[in-house]
MISE-157694 format. One record per residue: x, y, z of N, C-alpha, C, CB in turn; residue number from 1. Coordinates in Angstrom, 1 decimal, always signed. Glycine has a CB too. Layout:
// MISE-157694
REC      n.x      n.y      n.z     ca.x     ca.y     ca.z      c.x      c.y      c.z     cb.x     cb.y     cb.z   resi
REC        X        Y        Z        X        Y        Z        X        Y        Z        X        Y        Z    NUM
...
***
This chain:
// MISE-157694
REC      n.x      n.y      n.z     ca.x     ca.y     ca.z      c.x      c.y      c.z     cb.x     cb.y     cb.z   resi
REC    +13.1     -0.5     -5.3    +12.4     -0.7     -6.5    +10.9     -0.7     -6.2    +12.8     -2.0     -7.3      1
REC    +10.1     -0.2     -7.1     +8.6     -0.2     -6.9     +8.0     -1.2     -7.8     +8.1     +1.2     -7.3      2
REC     +7.2     -2.1     -7.2     +6.5     -3.1     -7.9     +5.0     -2.9     -7.7     +6.9     -4.6     -7.5      3
REC     +4.2     -2.9     -8.8     +2.8     -2.7     -8.7     +2.0     -3.8     -9.4     +2.3     -1.3     -9.3      4
REC     +0.9     -4.1     -8.8     +0.1     -5.2     -9.4     -1.4     -5.0     -8.9     +0.6     -6.6     -9.1      5
REC     -2.3     -5.4     -9.6     -3.7     -5.4     -9.2     -4.3     -6.8     -9.2     -4.6     -4.5    -10.1      6
REC     -5.0     -7.1     -8.2     -5.7     -8.5     -8.1     -7.2     -8.2     -7.9     -5.1     -9.4     -7.0      7
REC     -8.0     -9.2     -8.3     -9.4     -9.1     -8.0     -9.8    -10.3     -7.1    -10.2     -9.2     -9.3      8
REC    -10.7    -10.0     -6.1    -11.1    -10.9     -5.2    -12.6    -11.0     -5.3    -10.7    -10.6     -3.7      9
REC    -13.2    -12.2     -5.4    -14.7    -12.3     -5.6    -15.4    -12.2     -4.3    -15.0    -13.6     -6.3     10
REC    -15.1    -11.3     -3.4    -15.8    -11.0     -2.2    -16.1     -9.6     -2.0    -14.9    -11.6     -0.9     11
REC    -17.1     -9.2     -1.3    -17.5     -7.8     -1.1    -16.4     -7.0     -0.4    -18.8     -7.6     -0.3     12
REC    -16.3     -5.7     -0.7    -15.2     -4.9     -0.2    -15.1     -4.9     +1.4    -15.4     -3.4     -0.7     13
REC    -16.3     -4.9     +2.0    -16.3     -4.9     +3.5    -15.6     -6.1     +4.1    -17.7     -4.8     +4.1     14
REC    -15.8     -7.3     +3.5    -15.2     -8.5     +3.9    -13.7     -8.5     +3.7    -15.8     -9.7     +3.2     15
REC    -13.3     -8.0     +2.5    -11.9     -7.9     +2.2    -11.2     -6.9     +3.1    -11.6     -7.5     +0.7     16
REC    -11.9     -5.8     +3.4    -11.3     -4.7     +4.3    -11.1     -5.3     +5.7    -12.2     -3.5     +4.3     17
REC    -12.0     -6.0     +6.2    -11.9     -6.7     +7.5    -10.7     -7.7     +7.5    -13.2     -7.4     +8.0     18
REC    -10.6     -8.4     +6.4     -9.5     -9.3     +6.3     -8.1     -8.7     +6.4     -9.6    -10.1     +4.9     19
REC     -8.0     -7.5     +5.8     -6.7     -6.7     +5.8     -6.4     -6.1     +7.2     -6.8     -5.6     +4.8     20
REC     -7.3     -6.3     +8.1     -7.0     -5.8     +9.5     -6.3     -6.9    +10.3     -8.3     -5.4    +10.2     21
REC     -6.2     -8.1     +9.8     -5.6     -9.2    +10.4     -4.2     -9.6     +9.8     -6.5    -10.5    +10.4     22
REC     -3.1     -9.0    +10.4     -1.8     -9.2     +9.8     -1.4    -10.6     +9.6     -0.8     -8.5    +10.6     23
REC     -1.6    -11.5    +10.6     -1.2    -12.9    +10.4     -2.0    -13.6     +9.3     -1.4    -13.7    +11.7     24
REC     -3.3    -13.2     +9.2     -4.1    -13.8     +8.1     -3.6    -13.4     +6.7     -5.6    -13.5     +8.3     25
REC     -3.3    -12.1     +6.6     -2.8    -11.6     +5.3     -1.4    -12.2     +5.0     -2.6    -10.0     +5.4     26
REC     -0.6    -12.3     +6.0     +0.7    -12.9     +5.8     +0.6    -14.4     +5.4     +1.6    -12.8     +7.1     27
REC     -0.4    -15.1     +6.0     -0.6    -16.5     +5.7     -0.9    -16.7     +4.2     -1.7    -17.1     +6.6     28
REC     -1.4    -15.7     +3.5     -1.7    -15.8     +2.1     -0.4    -15.8     +1.2     -2.6    -14.6     +1.6     29
REC     +0.7    -15.2     +1.8     +2.0    -15.1     +1.1     +2.7    -16.4     +1.2     +2.8    -13.9     +1.6     30
REC     +3.0    -17.1     +0.1     +3.7    -18.3     +0.1     +5.1    -18.2     +0.9     +4.0    -18.9     -1.3     31
REC     +5.3    -19.0     +1.9     +6.5    -19.0     +2.6     +6.5    -18.1     +3.8     +7.6    -18.7     +1.7     32
REC     +5.5    -17.3     +4.0     +5.4    -16.3     +5.1     +4.7    -16.9     +6.3     +4.7    -15.0     +4.7     33
REC     +5.3    -16.6     +7.5     +4.7    -17.1     +8.8     +4.9    -16.0     +9.8     +5.3    -18.5     +9.2     34
REC     +4.0    -15.1     +9.9     +4.1    -14.0    +10.9     +3.0    -14.2    +12.0     +3.9    -12.6    +10.2     35
REC     +3.3    -14.9    +13.0     +2.3    -15.2    +14.0     +2.7    -14.8    +15.4     +2.1    -16.7    +14.1     36
REC     +3.9    -14.2    +15.7     +4.3    -13.8    +17.0     +4.0    -12.3    +17.2     +5.8    -14.1    +17.2     37
REC     +3.0    -12.0    +18.0     +2.6    -10.6    +18.2     +3.6    -10.0    +19.2     +1.1    -10.5    +18.7     38
REC     +4.2     -8.9    +18.7     +5.2     -8.2    +19.6     +4.7     -6.8    +20.1     +6.5     -8.0    +18.9     39
REC     +3.6     -6.3    +19.4     +2.9     -5.1    +19.8     +1.5     -5.1    +19.2     +3.7     -3.8    +19.3     40
REC     +0.7     -4.1    +19.5     -0.7     -4.1    +19.0     -0.8     -4.4    +17.6     -1.3     -2.8    +19.3     41
REC     -0.1     -3.8    +16.7     -0.2     -4.0    +15.2     +1.1     -4.5    +14.6     -0.7     -2.8    +14.5     42
REC     +1.9     -5.1    +15.4     +3.2     -5.6    +14.9     +3.4     -7.1    +15.2     +4.3     -4.8    +15.6     43
REC     +3.8     -7.8    +14.2     +4.0     -9.2    +14.3     +5.4     -9.6    +13.8     +2.9    -10.0    +13.5     44
REC     +6.0    -10.6    +14.4     +7.3    -11.1    +13.9     +7.1    -12.5    +13.4     +8.3    -11.1    +15.1     45
REC     +8.1    -12.9    +12.6     +8.1    -14.3    +12.1     +9.1    -14.4    +11.0     +6.7    -14.6    +11.5     46
REC     +8.9    -15.4    +10.1     +9.8    -15.8     +9.0     +9.2    -15.7     +7.7    +10.4    -17.2     +9.3     47
REC    +10.0    -15.5     +6.7     +9.6    -15.6     +5.2    +10.7    -16.4     +4.5     +9.4    -14.1     +4.6     48
REC    +10.3    -17.5     +3.9    +11.2    -18.3     +3.2    +10.8    -18.3     +1.7    +11.3    -19.8     +3.8     49
REC    +11.8    -18.0     +0.8    +11.5    -17.9     -0.6    +12.5    -18.8     -1.3    +11.5    -16.5     -1.2     50
REC    +12.0    -19.7     -2.1    +12.9    -20.6     -2.9    +12.5    -20.4     -4.4    +12.8    -22.1     -2.5     51
REC    +13.5    -20.0     -5.2    +13.3    -19.9     -6.7    +14.5    -20.6     -7.3    +13.2    -18.4     -7.1     52
REC    +14.2    -21.9     -7.7    +15.3    -22.6     -8.3    +16.4    -22.9     -7.3    +15.9    -21.9     -9.6     53
REC    +17.7    -22.5     -7.6    +18.7    -22.8     -6.7    +18.8    -21.7     -5.6    +20.1    -22.8     -7.4     54
REC    +18.0    -20.6     -5.7    +18.1    -19.5     -4.7    +17.1    -19.8     -3.6    +17.7    -18.2     -5.4     55
REC    +17.6    -19.7     -2.4    +16.8    -19.9     -1.2    +17.2    -18.8     -0.2    +17.0    -21.3     -0.5     56
REC    +16.2    -18.0     +0.1    +16.4    -16.9     +1.1    +15.4    -17.1     +2.3    +16.1    -15.5     +0.4     57
REC    +16.0    -17.0     +3.5    +15.2    -17.1     +4.7    +15.4    -15.9     +5.5    +15.7    -18.4     +5.5     58
REC    +14.3    -15.1     +5.7    +14.3    -13.9     +6.4    +13.6    -14.0     +7.7    +13.8    -12.7     +5.6     59
REC    +14.1    -13.4     +8.8    +13.4    -13.2    +10.0    +13.2    -11.8    +10.2    +14.2    -13.8    +11.2     60
REC    +11.9    -11.4    +10.5    +11.7    -10.0    +10.7    +10.3     -9.7    +11.2    +11.8     -9.3     +9.3     61
REC     +9.9     -8.4    +11.0     +8.6     -8.0    +11.6     +7.8     -7.2    +10.5     +8.8     -7.1    +12.8     62
REC     +6.5     -7.2    +10.7     +5.6     -6.4     +9.8     +4.6     -5.7    +10.7     +4.9     -7.3     +8.8     63
REC     +4.3     -4.5    +10.4     +3.3     -3.8    +11.2     +2.4     -2.9    +10.3     +4.0     -2.9    +12.2     64
REC     +1.3     -2.5    +10.8     +0.4     -1.6    +10.0     +1.0     -0.2    +10.2     -1.1     -1.7    +10.5     65
REC     +1.3     +0.4     +9.1     +1.9     +1.8     +9.1     +0.7     +2.8     +9.1     +2.8     +2.0     +7.9     66
REC     -0.3     +2.6     +8.3     -1.4     +3.5     +8.3     -2.6     +2.8     +7.7     -1.2     +4.8     +7.4     67
REC     -3.8     +3.3     +8.1     -5.1     +2.6     +7.7     -6.1     +3.7     +7.6     -5.5     +1.5     +8.7     68
REC     -6.8     +3.8     +6.4     -7.8     +4.8     +6.2     -9.1     +4.1     +5.8     -7.3     +5.8     +5.1     69
REC    -10.0     +4.1     +6.7    -11.3     +3.4     +6.5    -12.1     +4.1     +5.4    -12.1     +3.4     +7.8     70
REC    -12.0     +5.4     +5.2    -12.8     +6.1     +4.2    -12.4     +5.8     +2.8    -12.7     +7.6     +4.5     71
REC    -11.1     +5.6     +2.6    -10.6     +5.3     +1.2    -10.2     +3.9     +1.1     -9.3     +6.2     +0.9     72
REC    -10.4     +3.0     +2.1    -10.0     +1.6     +2.1     -8.6     +1.5     +1.6    -11.0     +0.9     +1.1     73
REC     -7.7     +2.2     +2.3     -6.2     +2.1     +2.0     -5.5     +1.7     +3.3     -5.7     +3.5     +1.5     74
REC     -4.6     +0.8     +3.1     -3.8     +0.3     +4.2     -2.4     +0.2     +3.8     -4.4     -1.0     +4.8     75
REC     -1.4     +0.5     +4.7     +0.0     +0.4     +4.4     +0.7     -0.4     +5.5     +0.7     +1.8     +4.2     76
REC     +1.6     -1.3     +5.0     +2.3     -2.1     +6.0     +3.8     -1.8     +5.8     +2.0     -3.7     +5.7     77
REC     +4.5     -1.8     +6.9     +6.0     -1.7     +6.9     +6.5     -3.1     +7.3     +6.5     -0.6     +8.0     78
REC     +7.5     -3.6     +6.6     +8.1     -4.8     +6.9     +9.6     -4.7     +6.7     +7.6     -6.0     +6.0     79
REC    +10.3     -5.4     +7.6    +11.8     -5.5     +7.5    +12.3     -6.8     +8.0    +12.4     -4.3     +8.3     80
REC    +13.3     -7.3     +7.4    +13.8     -8.6     +7.8    +15.3     -8.7     +7.4    +13.0     -9.7     +7.2     81
REC    +16.0     -9.6     +8.1    +17.4     -9.9     +7.8    +17.5    -11.4     +7.5    +18.3     -9.5     +9.0     82
REC    +18.3    -11.7     +6.5    +18.6    -13.1     +6.1    +19.2    -13.8     +7.3    +19.5    -13.2     +4.9     83
REC    +18.7    -15.0     +7.6    +19.1    -15.8     +8.8    +20.6    -16.2     +8.8    +18.3    -17.0     +9.0     84
REC    +21.2    -16.2     +7.6    +22.6    -16.5     +7.4    +23.5    -15.3     +7.3    +22.8    -17.5     +6.2     85
REC    +22.9    -14.1     +7.5    +23.6    -12.9     +7.5    +24.0    -12.4     +6.1    +24.8    -13.0     +8.3     86
REC    +23.3    -12.9     +5.0    +23.7    -12.6     +3.7    +23.0    -11.3     +3.1    +23.5    -13.7     +2.8     87
REC    +22.2    -10.7     +3.9    +21.5     -9.5     +3.4    +20.3     -9.2     +4.2    +21.1     -9.7     +2.0     88
REC    +19.6     -8.2     +3.7    +18.4     -7.7     +4.4    +17.4     -7.2     +3.4    +18.7     -6.6     +5.4     89
REC    +16.1     -7.0     +3.8    +15.1     -6.5     +2.9    +14.2     -5.6     +3.8    +14.3     -7.6     +2.2     90
REC    +13.8     -4.5     +3.2    +12.7     -3.7     +3.8    +11.7     -3.5     +2.7    +13.3     -2.3     +4.3     91
REC    +10.4     -3.3     +3.2     +9.3     -3.2     +2.2     +8.2     -2.3     +2.8     +8.8     -4.5     +1.8     92
REC     +7.6     -1.5     +2.0     +6.4     -0.8     +2.3     +5.3     -1.3     +1.3     +6.6     +0.8     +2.3     93
REC     +4.3     -2.0     +1.8     +3.3     -2.5     +0.9     +2.0     -1.6     +1.2     +3.0     -4.0     +1.2     94
REC     +1.5     -1.1     +0.1     +0.2     -0.3     +0.2     -0.9     -1.0     -0.6     +0.4     +1.1     -0.3     95
REC     -2.0     -1.2     +0.0     -3.2     -1.8     -0.7     -4.3     -0.9     -0.7     -3.6     -3.2     +0.0     96
REC     -4.9     -0.7     -1.9     -6.1     +0.2     -2.0     -7.2     -0.7     -2.6     -5.8     +1.4     -3.0     97
REC     -8.3     -0.7     -1.8     -9.4     -1.6     -2.2    -10.5     -0.7     -2.9    -10.0     -2.2     -1.0     98
REC    -11.0     -1.3     -4.0    -12.1     -0.6     -4.7    -13.2     -1.6     -5.0    -11.6     +0.0     -6.1     99
REC    -14.4     -1.2     -4.8    -15.6     -2.1     -5.1    -15.7     -2.2     -6.6    -16.9     -1.6     -4.4    100
REC    -15.9     -3.4     -7.1    -16.2     -3.7     -8.5    -17.4     -4.6     -8.7    -14.9     -4.2     -9.3    101
REC    -18.0     -4.7     -9.8    -19.2     -5.6    -10.0    -18.9     -7.1     -9.5    -19.7     -5.6    -11.4    102
REC    -17.7     -7.6     -9.8    -17.3     -9.0     -9.5    -16.8     -9.1     -8.0    -16.3     -9.5    -10.4    103
REC    -16.7     -8.1     -7.3    -16.2     -8.2     -5.9    -15.4     -7.0     -5.5    -15.4     -9.5     -5.7    104
REC    -14.1     -7.2     -5.3    -13.2     -6.2     -4.9    -11.9     -6.2     -5.7    -12.9     -6.3     -3.4    105
REC    -11.5     -5.0     -6.1    -10.1     -4.9     -6.8     -9.2     -4.4     -5.7    -10.2     -3.9     -8.0    106
REC     -8.0     -5.1     -5.6     -7.0     -4.6     -4.7     -5.8     -4.2     -5.5     -6.6     -5.8     -3.7    107
REC     -5.5     -2.9     -5.5     -4.3     -2.4     -6.1     -3.1     -2.4     -5.1     -4.5     -0.9     -6.7    108
REC     -2.1     -3.1     -5.5     -1.0     -3.3     -4.5     +0.2     -2.5     -5.1     -0.6     -4.8     -4.3    109
REC     +0.9     -1.8     -4.2     +2.2     -1.2     -4.6     +3.2     -1.6     -3.5     +2.1     +0.3     -4.8    110
REC     +4.3     -2.1     -4.0     +5.4     -2.6     -3.0     +6.7     -1.9     -3.3     +5.5     -4.2     -3.2    111
REC     +7.1     -1.1     -2.3     +8.4     -0.4     -2.4     +9.4     -1.4     -1.7     +8.4     +1.0     -1.8    112
REC    +10.3     -2.0     -2.5    +11.1     -3.0     -1.9    +12.6     -2.6     -2.1    +10.9     -4.4     -2.7    113
REC    +13.3     -2.8     -1.0    +14.8     -2.5     -1.0    +15.5     -3.8     -0.5    +15.2     -1.3     -0.1    114
REC    +16.4     -4.3     -1.3    +17.1     -5.5     -0.9    +18.6     -5.2     -0.9    +16.8     -6.7     -1.9    115
REC    +19.3     -5.7     +0.1    +20.7     -5.6     +0.1    +21.4     -6.9     +0.3    +21.1     -4.6     +1.2    116
REC    +22.7     -7.0     +0.1    +23.4     -8.2     +0.3    +23.2     -9.2     -0.9    +23.0     -8.9     +1.6    117
REC    +23.3    -10.5     -0.5    +23.3    -11.6     -1.6    +22.0    -11.5     -2.4    +23.4    -12.9     -0.9    118
REC    +20.9    -11.2     -1.9    +19.6    -11.2     -2.6    +19.6    -10.2     -3.7    +18.4    -11.0     -1.7    119
REC    +20.3     -9.1     -3.5    +20.4     -8.0     -4.5    +21.1     -8.3     -5.7    +21.0     -6.7     -3.8    120
REC    +22.0     -9.3     -5.7    +22.8     -9.7     -6.8    +22.0    -10.3     -7.9    +23.9    -10.6     -6.4    121
REC    +20.8    -10.8     -7.6    +20.0    -11.5     -8.7    +19.3    -10.5     -9.6    +18.9    -12.3     -8.0    122
REC    +19.4     -9.2     -9.3    +18.9     -8.2    -10.3    +17.4     -7.9    -10.2    +19.3     -8.6    -11.6    123
REC    +17.1     -6.8    -10.7    +15.7     -6.3    -10.7    +14.8     -7.2    -11.5    +15.7     -4.9    -11.3    124
REC    +15.2     -7.7    -12.7    +14.3     -8.5    -13.5    +13.9     -9.7    -12.8    +15.1     -8.9    -14.8    125
REC    +14.8    -10.5    -12.1    +14.4    -11.7    -11.4    +13.6    -11.4    -10.2    +15.7    -12.5    -11.0    126
REC    +13.9    -10.3     -9.5    +13.1    -10.0     -8.3    +11.7     -9.6     -8.7    +13.8     -8.8     -7.5    127
REC    +11.6     -8.8     -9.8    +10.2     -8.5    -10.3     +9.5     -9.7    -10.7    +10.3     -7.5    -11.5    128
REC    +10.1    -10.7    -11.4     +9.4    -11.9    -11.9     +9.0    -12.7    -10.7    +10.4    -12.7    -12.8    129
REC     +9.9    -12.9     -9.8     +9.5    -13.8     -8.6     +8.4    -13.1     -7.8    +10.8    -14.0     -7.7    130
REC     +8.5    -11.8     -7.6     +7.5    -11.1     -6.9     +6.1    -11.2     -7.6     +7.8     -9.6     -6.7    131
REC     +6.1    -11.1     -8.9     +4.8    -11.2     -9.7     +4.2    -12.6     -9.5     +5.1    -10.9    -11.2    132
REC     +5.1    -13.6     -9.5     +4.5    -15.0     -9.3     +4.0    -15.1     -7.8     +5.7    -16.0     -9.5    133
REC     +4.7    -14.5     -6.8     +4.3    -14.6     -5.5     +2.9    -13.8     -5.3     +5.3    -14.0     -4.5    134
REC     +2.8    -12.7     -6.0     +1.5    -11.9     -5.8     +0.4    -12.7     -6.4     +1.7    -10.6     -6.6    135
REC     +0.6    -13.4     -7.5     -0.5    -14.3     -8.1     -0.8    -15.4     -7.1     +0.0    -14.9     -9.5    136
REC     +0.2    -16.1     -6.6     -0.1    -17.1     -5.6     -0.8    -16.6     -4.3     +1.2    -17.9     -5.2    137
REC     -0.4    -15.4     -3.9     -1.0    -14.7     -2.8     -2.5    -14.4     -3.1     -0.3    -13.4     -2.4    138
REC     -2.8    -13.9     -4.3     -4.2    -13.7     -4.6     -5.0    -14.9     -4.6     -4.3    -13.0     -6.0    139
REC     -4.5    -16.0     -5.1     -5.2    -17.3     -5.1     -5.5    -17.8     -3.6     -4.5    -18.4     -5.8    140
REC     -4.5    -17.6     -2.8     -4.6    -18.0     -1.4     -5.7    -17.1     -0.7     -3.3    -18.0     -0.6    141
REC     -5.6    -15.8     -1.0     -6.5    -14.9     -0.4     -8.0    -15.2     -0.8     -6.2    -13.4     -0.8    142
REC     -8.2    -15.5     -2.0     -9.5    -15.9     -2.5    -10.0    -17.1     -1.7     -9.5    -16.3     -4.0    143
REC     -9.2    -18.1     -1.5     -9.6    -19.4     -0.8     -9.9    -19.1     +0.7     -8.5    -20.4     -0.9    144
REC     -9.0    -18.3     +1.3     -9.2    -17.9     +2.7    -10.5    -17.1     +2.9     -8.0    -17.2     +3.2    145
REC    -10.8    -16.1     +2.0    -12.0    -15.3     +2.2    -13.2    -16.2     +1.9    -11.9    -14.2     +1.2    146
REC    -13.2    -17.1     +1.0    -14.3    -18.0     +0.8    -14.6    -18.8     +2.1    -14.1    -18.9     -0.4    147
REC    -13.5    -19.4     +2.7    -13.6    -20.2     +3.9    -14.3    -19.3     +5.0    -12.3    -20.7     +4.3    148
REC    -13.8    -18.1     +5.2    -14.4    -17.2     +6.2    -15.9    -17.0     +5.9    -13.6    -15.9     +6.3    149
REC    -16.2    -16.7     +4.6    -17.6    -16.5     +4.3    -18.5    -17.7     +4.6    -17.7    -16.1     +2.8    150
REC    -17.9    -18.9     +4.5    -18.7    -20.1     +4.8    -18.7    -20.5     +6.3    -18.2    -21.3     +4.0    151
REC    -18.0    -19.6     +7.1    -17.9    -19.9     +8.5    -16.9    -20.9     +8.9    -19.3    -20.3     +9.0    152
REC    -15.9    -21.2     +8.0    -14.9    -22.2     +8.3    -13.6    -21.5     +8.7    -14.7    -23.0     +7.0    153
REC    -12.8    -22.3     +9.4    -11.4    -21.8     +9.8    -10.6    -21.8     +8.6    -10.8    -22.7    +10.9    154
REC    -10.1    -20.6     +8.1     -9.3    -20.5     +6.9     -8.0    -21.2     +7.0     -9.1    -19.1     +6.5    155
REC     -7.4    -21.3     +8.2     -6.2    -22.0     +8.4     -6.3    -23.5     +8.2     -5.6    -21.7     +9.7    156
REC     -7.5    -24.1     +8.6     -7.8    -25.5     +8.5     -8.1    -25.9     +7.0     -8.9    -25.9     +9.4    157
REC     -8.8    -25.0     +6.3     -9.2    -25.2     +5.0     -8.0    -25.1     +4.0    -10.3    -24.3     +4.6    158
REC     -7.3    -24.0     +4.2     -6.2    -23.6     +3.2     -4.9    -24.2     +3.7     -6.1    -22.1     +3.0    159
REC     -4.5    -24.0     +4.9     -3.3    -24.5     +5.5     -2.1    -23.7     +5.0     -3.1    -25.9     +5.1    160
REC     -1.0    -23.7     +5.8     +0.2    -22.9     +5.4     +0.8    -23.6     +4.2     +1.1    -22.9     +6.6    161
REC     +1.3    -22.8     +3.3     +1.9    -23.3     +2.1     +3.2    -22.6     +1.8     +1.0    -23.2     +0.8    162
REC     +4.3    -23.4     +1.7     +5.6    -22.8     +1.5     +5.7    -22.3     +0.0     +6.7    -23.8     +1.8    163
REC     +6.5    -21.4     -0.2     +6.8    -20.9     -1.6     +7.3    -22.0     -2.4     +7.7    -19.6     -1.6    164
REC     +6.7    -22.3     -3.5     +7.1    -23.4     -4.4     +8.3    -23.0     -5.2     +6.0    -23.9     -5.2    165
REC     +9.5    -23.6     -5.0    +10.7    -23.3     -5.7    +10.5    -23.6     -7.2    +11.8    -24.0     -5.2    166
REC     +9.9    -24.7     -7.5     +9.8    -25.1     -8.9     +8.9    -24.2     -9.7     +9.3    -26.6     -9.0    167
REC     +7.7    -24.0     -9.1     +6.7    -23.1     -9.7     +7.2    -21.7     -9.9     +5.4    -23.1     -9.0    168
REC     +7.8    -21.1     -8.8     +8.3    -19.8     -8.9     +9.5    -19.7     -9.9     +8.8    -19.3     -7.5    169
REC    +10.4    -20.6     -9.8    +11.5    -20.6    -10.7    +11.1    -20.7    -12.1    +12.5    -21.8    -10.4    170
REC    +10.2    -21.6    -12.4     +9.7    -21.8    -13.8     +9.0    -20.6    -14.3     +8.8    -23.1    -13.9    171
REC     +8.1    -20.1    -13.5     +7.3    -18.9    -14.0     +8.2    -17.7    -14.1     +6.2    -18.6    -13.0    172
REC     +9.2    -17.5    -13.2    +10.1    -16.4    -13.3    +11.0    -16.5    -14.6    +11.0    -16.3    -12.1    173
REC    +11.4    -17.8    -14.9    +12.2    -18.0    -16.1    +11.3    -17.7    -17.3    +12.6    -19.5    -16.1    174
REC    +10.1    -18.1    -17.4     +9.2    -17.8    -18.5     +9.0    -16.3    -18.7     +7.8    -18.5    -18.4    175
REC     +8.9    -15.6    -17.6     +8.7    -14.1    -17.7    +10.0    -13.5    -18.3     +8.4    -13.5    -16.4    176
REC    +11.2    -14.0    -17.8    +12.4    -13.5    -18.3    +12.6    -13.8    -19.8    +13.6    -14.0    -17.5    177
REC    +12.2    -15.0    -20.2    +12.3    -15.4    -21.6    +11.4    -14.6    -22.4    +11.9    -16.9    -21.7    178
REC    +10.3    -14.2    -22.0     +9.4    -13.4    -22.7    +10.0    -12.0    -22.9     +8.0    -13.3    -22.0    179
REC    +10.6    -11.5    -21.9    +11.3    -10.2    -22.0    +12.4    -10.2    -23.1    +11.9     -9.7    -20.7    180
REC    +13.2    -11.3    -23.0    +14.3    -11.4    -24.0    +13.7    -11.5    -25.4    +15.2    -12.6    -23.7    181
REC    +12.7    -12.4    -25.6    +12.0    -12.6    -26.9    +11.5    -11.2    -27.4    +10.9    -13.6    -26.8    182
REC    +10.8    -10.5    -26.6    +10.2     -9.2    -27.0    +11.3     -8.2    -27.4     +9.4     -8.6    -25.9    183
REC    +12.4     -8.2    -26.7    +13.5     -7.3    -26.9    +14.2     -7.6    -28.3    +14.5     -7.4    -25.8    184
REC    +14.4     -8.8    -28.6    +15.1     -9.2    -29.8    +14.3     -9.5    -31.0    +16.0    -10.3    -29.5    185
REC    +13.0     -9.9    -30.8    +12.3    -10.3    -32.0    +11.1     -9.5    -32.3    +11.9    -11.7    -31.8    186
REC    +10.8     -8.5    -31.6     +9.7     -7.6    -31.9    +10.0     -6.8    -33.1     +9.3     -6.7    -30.7    187
REC     +9.1     -6.5    -34.0     +9.4     -5.7    -35.2     +9.9     -4.3    -34.8     +8.2     -5.6    -36.1    188
REC    +10.9     -3.9    -35.6    +11.5     -2.5    -35.4    +10.5     -1.5    -35.8    +12.8     -2.4    -36.2    189
REC    +10.3     -0.5    -34.9     +9.3     +0.6    -35.2    +10.2     +1.8    -35.2     +8.2     +0.7    -34.1    190
REC    +10.4     +2.5    -36.3    +11.2     +3.7    -36.4    +10.6     +4.8    -35.6    +11.4     +4.1    -37.8    191
REC    +11.4     +5.5    -34.9    +11.0     +6.7    -34.1    +11.0     +7.9    -35.0    +11.9     +6.9    -32.9    192
REC    +10.0     +8.8    -34.8    +10.0    +10.1    -35.6    +11.2    +10.9    -35.4     +8.7    +10.9    -35.2    193
REC    +11.7    +11.5    -36.4    +12.9    +12.4    -36.3    +12.5    +13.7    -35.8    +13.5    +12.6    -37.7    194
REC    +13.4    +14.3    -35.0    +13.1    +15.6    -34.4    +13.7    +16.7    -35.3    +13.7    +15.7    -33.0    195
***
């Protein structure tokens, strides 16, 4: 499935672009992610733990830079992981395109995600909702880390590792699903033109 989202960061494009060159720092922005073991030049291994209500998924895997274009400020990451309890696997290709805007930098994210096993049973709607919440939390963490770097502080000491919040993710995903149901059943009927 393809998930797209845009975030805005109140830092100049050059600072954000340098930030995207550091896989562990980018991963540290994602709630529940910890990719700190370097296994090759641009490849890191670690864990991702996601809790959404009663659902808890723990993946062990790797992420690496697939491609990087300095001229267009485009970077792609490959990631793959397997659930630690053997209940499934996930692969992802994340592409980020940076654009300079008056308020800082716009980051257009596209995530091609494939999930198999137990995680796949939760359906596209829940996965989209949980991913949207995680992207929002990632954007907030990225803002804080970039501000810390701009002030000459250690972003890990200022922001610290933060696990994915089950309650917040579960609640926000539930509200998104509820909005979809509400829109589907209660939006006024608009007749379609006859052919």
